[in-house]
C-alpha positions in Angstrom: 13.9 124.2 4.0 13.7 126.1 7.2 13.1 129.8 6.6 13.2 132.9 8.6 13.1 136.4 7.1 12.3 139.9 7.9 9.1 141.2 6.4 8.6 144.8 7.4 4.9 145.5 8.2 3.5 142.6 6.2 -0.2 142.1 6.4 -1.5 139.0 8.0 -4.0 137.2 5.7 -4.2 133.7 7.1 -6.8 132.1 9.3 -6.2 131.7 13.0 -7.2 129.3 15.6 -9.0 131.0 18.5 -6.4 130.7 21.2 -7.9 130.4 24.6 -10.9 132.6 24.0 -14.4 131.9 25.3 -16.6 130.5 22.6 -18.9 132.8 20.9 -22.1 131.2 22.2 -20.9 131.8 25.8 -20.3 135.5 25.2 -23.6 135.8 23.4 -25.4 134.2 26.3 -23.6 136.5 28.8 -24.6 139.5 26.7 -28.3 138.5 26.6 -28.2 137.9 30.3 -26.8 141.4 30.8 -29.7 142.8 28.9 -32.1 140.8 31.1 -30.8 142.8 34.1 -32.9 145.7 33.0 -36.7 145.4 33.7 -37.4 147.8 30.8 -35.7 145.3 28.4 -37.7 142.4 29.7 -41.0 144.4 29.5 -40.1 145.5 25.9 -39.5 141.8 24.9 -42.8 140.8 26.5 -44.5 143.5 24.3 -42.9 142.0 21.2 -39.8 144.3 21.0 -36.7 142.1 21.5 -34.3 145.0 20.5 -32.5 145.2 23.9 -31.9 141.4 24.0 -30.6 141.6 20.5 -28.3 144.4 21.4 -27.1 142.5 24.4 -26.2 139.5 22.3 -24.5 141.5 19.6 -22.4 143.6 21.9 -21.6 140.6 24.0 -19.9 139.1 20.9 -18.5 142.3 19.5 -15.0 142.6 21.2 -13.8 139.2 19.8 -15.5 139.9 16.4 -13.5 143.1 16.1 -10.3 141.3 16.8 -10.7 138.0 14.8 -12.7 139.3 11.9 -11.1 142.6 11.3 -8.1 143.9 13.3 -5.8 140.8 13.0 -5.8 141.2 9.2 -4.1 144.6 9.5 -1.7 143.8 12.3 1.9 144.0 11.2 4.9 141.8 12.1 8.6 142.2 11.4 9.8 138.6 11.0 8.5 135.1 10.7 9.7 131.5 10.9 8.6 128.7 8.6 9.8 125.3 9.8 10.5 122.7 7.1 7.6 120.2 7.0 9.9 117.4 6.0 12.5 118.0 8.8 11.5 120.7 11.2 14.5 122.0 13.1 13.7 123.2 16.6 17.0 125.0 16.9 16.1 127.5 14.2 12.9 128.3 16.0 14.6 128.7 19.4 17.3 131.0 17.8 14.7 133.1 16.0 12.8 133.7 19.3 15.9 134.7 21.3 17.0 136.8 18.4 13.8 138.7 18.4 14.1 139.3 22.2 17.7 140.6 21.7 16.5 142.8 18.9 13.8 144.4 21.1 16.3 144.8 24.0 18.9 146.5 21.9 16.6 148.8 19.9 14.3 149.7 22.8 11.2 149.2 20.6 8.8 146.2 20.3 9.7 143.5 17.8 7.1 141.1 16.4 7.7 137.6 15.2 5.3 135.1 13.7 5.8 131.4 14.4 4.2 129.6 11.5 2.5 126.2 11.8 3.7 123.1 10.0 1.1 121.7 7.7 1.6 118.1 6.5 -1.7 117.5 4.8 -5.3 118.4 4.4 -6.0 117.4 8.0 -2.5 116.8 9.4 -0.2 119.2 11.3 3.1 118.9 13.1 2.9 120.2 16.6 5.8 121.9 18.2 6.0 123.5 21.7 7.7 126.7 22.6 8.6 127.1 26.3 10.1 130.1 28.1 12.2 128.4 30.8 13.0 131.4 33.0 14.7 129.4 35.8 17.2 128.0 33.3 17.3 131.3 31.3 16.6 129.7 28.0 13.9 129.2 25.3 13.1 125.6 24.6 11.4 124.2 21.5 10.3 120.6 21.2 8.8 118.8 18.2 5.6 117.0 19.3 3.1 114.6 17.8 1.3 115.1 14.5 -2.3 116.2 15.1 -5.5 116.6 13.1 -7.3 119.9 12.7 -9.2 119.3 16.0 -5.9 119.2 17.8 -6.1 115.4 18.6 -2.8 113.4 18.2 -2.7 111.3 15.1 0.8 109.8 15.7 2.7 109.9 19.0 5.6 112.2 19.6 9.0 110.9 18.4 10.4 108.3 20.7 13.6 110.3 20.8 12.4 113.8 21.3 13.6 116.4 18.9 14.2 119.5 20.9 16.6 122.4 21.1 17.2 125.4 23.3 18.7 128.9 23.0 20.0 131.0 25.9 18.2 134.1 27.1 20.8 136.9 27.2 18.4 139.5 28.7 15.9 139.2 31.6 12.4 138.1 30.5 9.1 138.6 32.2 6.0 136.6 31.3 2.5 138.0 31.1 1.0 134.8 29.8 1.7 131.1 29.9 5.3 129.8 29.8 4.6 127.1 27.2 2.6 127.4 24.0 1.7 124.6 21.6 1.8 125.6 17.9 0.0 123.3 15.7 -3.1 124.1 13.5 -4.2 127.0 11.2 -2.2 130.2 11.5 0.7 130.5 13.8 0.8 133.1 16.6 2.6 136.4 16.7 4.8 137.2 19.7 5.6 140.8 20.4 8.8 141.2 22.3 8.2 144.3 24.3 11.1 146.0 26.2 10.3 147.3 29.6 11.7 150.3 31.5 13.5 147.9 33.9 15.7 146.3 31.3 13.4 143.2 30.8 11.6 142.0 27.7 8.0 140.7 27.8 6.9 138.2 25.1 3.3 139.2 24.5 1.2 136.4 23.0 -1.0 137.4 20.0 -0.6 141.1 20.9 -3.4 142.2 18.6 -6.0 140.4 20.7 -7.7 142.0 23.8 -6.1 145.4 23.2 -8.3 148.3 22.3 -11.3 146.1 21.6 -11.4 144.8 25.2 -11.6 148.1 27.0 -14.4 149.2 29.3 -14.0 152.7 27.9 -14.5 151.5 24.3 -17.8 149.9 25.5 -18.9 153.3 26.7 -17.9 154.8 23.3 -20.3 152.3 21.6 -23.0 153.1 24.1 -23.1 156.8 23.0 -24.4 156.2 19.5 -26.8 153.6 20.9 -28.2 156.3 23.2 -28.6 158.7 20.2 -30.4 156.1 18.2 -32.5 154.2 20.7 -32.3 156.0 24.0 -30.7 155.6 27.4 -31.9 152.0 28.0 -30.2 150.8 24.8 -27.0 152.6 25.8 -27.1 150.9 29.2 -27.5 147.5 27.7 -24.7 148.0 25.2 -22.3 149.2 27.8 -23.2 146.4 30.2 -23.0 143.6 27.7 -19.7 144.9 26.4 -18.3 145.1 29.9 -19.6 141.6 30.7 -17.5 140.2 27.8 -14.4 142.0 29.0 -15.0 140.9 32.6 -15.5 137.2 31.6 -12.3 137.2 29.7 -10.4 138.4 32.8 -11.1 135.0 34.4 -8.6 133.5 32.0 -4.8 133.8 31.5 -4.3 136.5 28.9 -6.0 139.5 30.4 -7.1 142.6 28.5 -6.3 146.3 28.1 -9.1 147.3 30.3 -8.7 151.1 30.1 -7.4 151.7 26.6 -6.6 154.4 25.4 -5.4 155.5 28.9 -3.1 152.5 28.9 -2.2 150.0 26.2 -0.8 147.3 28.4 -2.9 144.2 29.1 -3.9 143.7 32.7 -3.1 140.1 33.5 -6.0 137.7 33.9 -7.0 136.0 37.1 -5.8 132.6 35.7 -8.9 130.8 37.1 -9.5 128.8 33.9 -8.7 128.4 30.3 -11.6 130.0 28.6 -11.4 127.7 25.6 -12.2 124.7 27.8 -15.6 123.0 27.5 -16.7 123.2 31.2 -16.2 127.0 31.7 -18.1 127.7 28.5 -20.9 125.4 29.3 -21.1 126.9 32.8 -21.3 130.4 31.4 -24.1 129.5 29.1 -26.0 127.5 31.8 -25.7 130.3 34.4 -26.7 132.9 31.8 -29.8 131.0 31.0 -30.7 130.7 34.7 -30.1 134.4 35.1 -32.3 135.2 32.1 -35.0 132.9 33.5 -34.9 134.6 36.9 -35.1 138.1 35.5 -37.9 137.2 33.2 -39.8 135.5 36.1 -39.7 138.7 38.0 -41.9 140.3 35.4 -44.2 137.2 35.4 -47.3 136.8 37.6 -46.0 133.3 38.5 -43.8 133.5 41.6 -40.5 131.6 41.3 -38.6 130.6 44.4 -35.0 131.8 44.4 -33.9 129.1 46.8 -35.4 126.3 44.6 -33.9 127.8 41.5 -30.4 127.9 43.1 -30.9 124.4 44.4 -32.1 122.7 41.2 -30.3 125.0 38.7 -26.9 125.5 40.4 -26.2 123.3 43.5 -27.4 119.9 42.2 -25.9 120.2 38.7 -22.6 121.5 40.2 -22.3 118.7 42.8 -23.3 116.1 40.1 -20.6 117.2 37.7 -18.0 117.2 40.4 -18.9 113.7 41.5 -18.8 112.5 37.9 -15.4 114.1 37.3 -14.0 112.4 40.4 -15.4 109.1 39.4 -14.2 109.3 35.9 -10.8 110.5 37.1 -10.4 107.6 39.5 -11.6 105.1 36.8 -8.9 106.5 34.4 -6.2 106.0 37.1 
């Protein structure tokens, strides 16, 4: 049976797929590379004290750790939708979303709704897609294929698509992607946030990249590091934390860069999906090159910057692009 109900300030206790976040190894590598920017950190590591590199890795990971391991469990929502696994009805989902938007517009306060996933088995999920079609002024929901926990389709989408739509009665602005696939683990929360201009903004997983992804919070963590280990540790902590936030800004979601001065997320640059393999591999690879270069500066062996750029950046980049073009033409 399809279900939607209000649940004032219910605690979220389920597991969640990491939606479009950079993988932990990439943030860890960027944090360590940030520490390598400081000659004192490199010298300490050479003397057998890797403290600053450890701090760089830890605080490079910390913003997402705070969100996904702690904060999301205490984030409250007002309503949720549970589609029937035997016969998921897209119309109920579409009506619930537009109802949440209307509620926010009428009350003038944010309204949060969770869209639960549809689990069919131990490793089988029913995907459905929610799309905010602003030109047509409607919310569209389409039932897609069944997928495994890795997100790979197990069966194709229905030959006759099962979809539905509901009209948007108030103007909507997007600060994220227009379409969202909902398939595995825990479903996302959308916060319908009313604006001062009469619009409503559907904020995707609003508990993510808020206070934890602020440059000012990074400075707050740097202060106790300065009291415990000194100014160099404080500089490493602040730099690694800021590097995480800056890397996330290359994606779509953005972050609340100056919390608590502002709680709104600054939109990302939309250059990449940070959950994709190539951006994450590139971040790790470039971080390793950066660490190697900074360590080499403290070494008696001279390393040519031009040769490092050629063999470490230019040749791999050109090779990957050529392979992608070749594989793309073969697929066509």
